[in-house]
N, C-alpha and C positions, 0 to 999 in steps of 0.2 A: 671456256675459251677467253671470255672477257677478263676473268681473274688472272689467267696465265699471261695475257697481253700486258696487264698492269704490272705484273711482277717483272717481266722482261724490260719494260720501260724504266722501272725503278732501278734495275741493275745497270742499265745504260747511263742513267743520270748519275749514279754513284761513281761509275767509272770516269765519266767526264769530269766530275769534281776532283777526283784524285789526280787525273792528268793535269788539270789546271793548277792545283797546289804544287805539284812537282815542278812544273815549268816556271812558276813564279819564284820558287825557292832558289832557283839557280841565279836569279838576278838580285834578290835582296833577302835578308833574313829578318823579317819583322818581329818585334817584341810585342808585349801585351798592349803597348800604347800605339801600335801601328808604325813604330820606328824601326829602321833597319840599317845595316851597314852595307854600302855598295861602293867598292873601290876606295875604302878608307874614309868616305864622307858620310856624315849623318844625313839620312834621307827619311822622308815620310811618304808612305805608300799612298798614291792618289787614285783617281778614277781609272779603271781598266788596267790596273797593275802598274801604272806609271809612277815614278818616284819624283818627289819635289825636294830639292836640296834646301836645307834650312841653315841659317847663319845667326850667330849671336850678334845683337846690335852693338856696334862699337861705341864706347863711352864718348860723350861729347867733350869738346875742348873745355867748356865751362866746368863740367864735372871733374875732369882730370886736374884742372887748376885748383879746384876746391880741395880735392883729396890730397894734393901735395902739401897743404897746410894743416891737415888733420893728423895728429899723432895717435898711435894705438895705445891709449892710456886712459884711465879715469880722470876726469877734469873736476876741479873745484867749480862751484856754481858761477862765480863772477868770471872765471877764466873761460868757461863754456859760453856764457852770454856774450862776452867780448868777441870771441872767435866767430860765433854765428853772425854777429853784426858785421864783422869784417868781410865774410864771404857771401853775404846776402847780395844778390845781383839780379833778382827777378824784376820784371817791369811793373810790379804791383807791390803794395805794402804787405810784406810777408808777416805772418803771425808766428809768435813764439809759442811753443807747446811743451808741456811736461807729459811724459809717459812713464808712470810709476807702477812697477809690478809689486804688489803687496802680498804678503804671506797670509792671505785670508781665503776662505772658502765661501763665496757668496751664496751657495746653496743652503748654508746654515742661516737661520733667521738672525742669529746674534752677530753674524759676520757680514751682513749685507750692507756695505758702506754706501750711504746716500745722505747727503747733507747739502748745505749751501755755503758759499764763501764770497765775501765782498772784497774785490781787489781794490786796495787803497788808491791806486793810480789809474783805475779804470781799465776797460778792455780795449779801448781804441776803436771800438765798433759801435755804430749807431744801432740801437736795438728798438724794434717796433713792438709796442706793448698794447694788447687789447684787454679790456676789462668787461666781463659779463656782469652787469649790474642792473638794477631797476632803472627804468628810463628817467625817473626823476633825479637819479644820482649821476647820470651820464655827464652833465655839465661840470660837476665837481671833479669827476675822474679825469676829464680832459684838462681841467685847470691844474691838476696834479702832475700832468705830463703824459697821460695816456694818448695813444694815437687813434685808437678806436674804442668806443664805449657805447653800451646799449644792451638791450635784452633780446626781444624777438627778432629784430632785424639781424643782429649778430648771429643768433642761433640759425636763422635761415641761410645766411651766407656760409656758415661752417658746414651746414648740411649739404650745400651745393659744391663743397670743396674749395670755396674761396677763402684761403687761409692767408690773408694779407697782414700777417704779424709774426713776430719771432717768439713771443711769450703770451700766454693767456692766463689772466688772473680772474678769480671769482671769490665769492664769500661762501661759507659753509651752507647757508640756507638755500643757495641756488645750485648747488652741486647736482641734486636730483634732476634738474632741468637739462643738464648737458650730459648726463650719464649715457643716454642713447647715442651720443655723438662720439663715443669712445672709439668706434671702428674707424672714424675719420681722423680724430686727434691722436689716438694712441700710436699708430705707425710713424707719425711725424714727431713724436716726443713732445706734443703740445698739450696733453691732457693735464689739467690742473691737479695737484695733489698736495697733501699736507707736508709730506717729506721734502718736496721740492720748494716749499714755501709759497706756492702759487694759489693755495686755498687759504685765505687769511681774513681776519676780522678787521684789518686795517689796510685796505687796498691802496690808499693814498701813499702811505709810508713804503709799501712794497714796490709801487711804481718807481719811486725815487731811488730805492736801493738798486733795482734792476737797471735803471737808466744810468746809475752811478757806477756800475761794475759788478753787480752780484751775479754769480754763476752757480749752476747746479754742479755739485761734485759727487760723482758716483763711480763705483767700480763696475766693470763689465763682468760677464759670467766667468771670466778667467782670473778675476781679481786684479785687473789692470785699470788704472785711472788715466784717462786721456783728457787733458784740459788746457785751453789756451791761457796765456797770461800777459799778453801785450803785443805790440807791433814793433817792427824793426826801427821805426823812427822815435820810439821811446828812448829816454836816456837809460844807460846801463843801471844806474841807481834805482830808477823807477821800476825797471824790470825785476831787479832783485827784490824790491819791496813786495811786489805782487807774488813772486815766487815764495817768499817767506810766509805770506798770508796763506797760501795753499798748503805749505808744509805744516803750518800750525793747525790748520783745519783738519788735515789728515791725522795728525798726531792726537788732536783733541777727541777724535772719533775712533780711536783705536779700540777694537772690541776687547772687553775685559777678559775673555777667555784665550786671548793670544798671549802666550807666555814666552814664545820664541822670538826670533828676529822678525820685525814687522816689515821693513823695507827689503825686498829681495834684490831689486835693481831699479834704476831710474835713468832716463835719458832726456836730454833737452834737444830740441830741433826747431827748425823754422819750416814754413810751408814748402820751400824748395831747397832746404839745406840738409846737411848730413846729420845723423843722429850721434850726439856726443854723450858718452856714458858719464854719469856723475860719480865722484868719489864719495861713496856713502859714509865712509868712516869720518870724513871731514864734514859732510852735510849733516849727519846726525848730531855732530858736536857744534853745529852752527858756525863752522869755520868756512866762510864763503869765499874768502880771498886767498 
């Protein structure tokens, strides 16, 4: 009897579900994402079968004014820099950025682009540098420009998650001392490494380079390089000089097994600006204007 009762209850439950689905289908036709069409409007199914109408956000007046000045064409480098400076209207110092899609496969060891570049005109940003060194060398490191320098105290601060710096430098002999801190430093991109130039035998020189505008240049897993190269209050000539330095660094580190086109596409933008495609035929020929 108990088994029979459970079977009857199961049949009633299935019937109720079927009736509910039929009734809701007369009001909306949901797709795989929970979206449906009701009376010609895009709706999203809500709690208890209710539908919430959704609307695309209307472009702002600022955005429309910017896009009126942008042409659908590839730009020469100087032309793009000038236009981005003209339309920059944010209430903070916007940063110029290069986003370059390279024809590489970072999964291959020979095509994993990672190097450093020194921007001749600087980054326009104050960079805080910490140096993991022996306590007796801390005074010398601070004289060279380090914001933080030391040994055990710095290790303890890092272990507690107190990362009050933008770059961490150390020497090869001290790397084993911070290897266990990789789980704290790694996700923040702060783990010193030889490839990034932050494990060095001359930390004083490295501090000055980083303070002067040295950046790490690397491709992400899709082969795209994202790198800043100045601020909107830089002169156009200074921005171009920095961009040239990045181009030269990318070209100098072209993998030897790349025989085809190296640059697939490249865009310049600012923090709040549009993305402008570069004319690569002119860019590769160093025709910037």
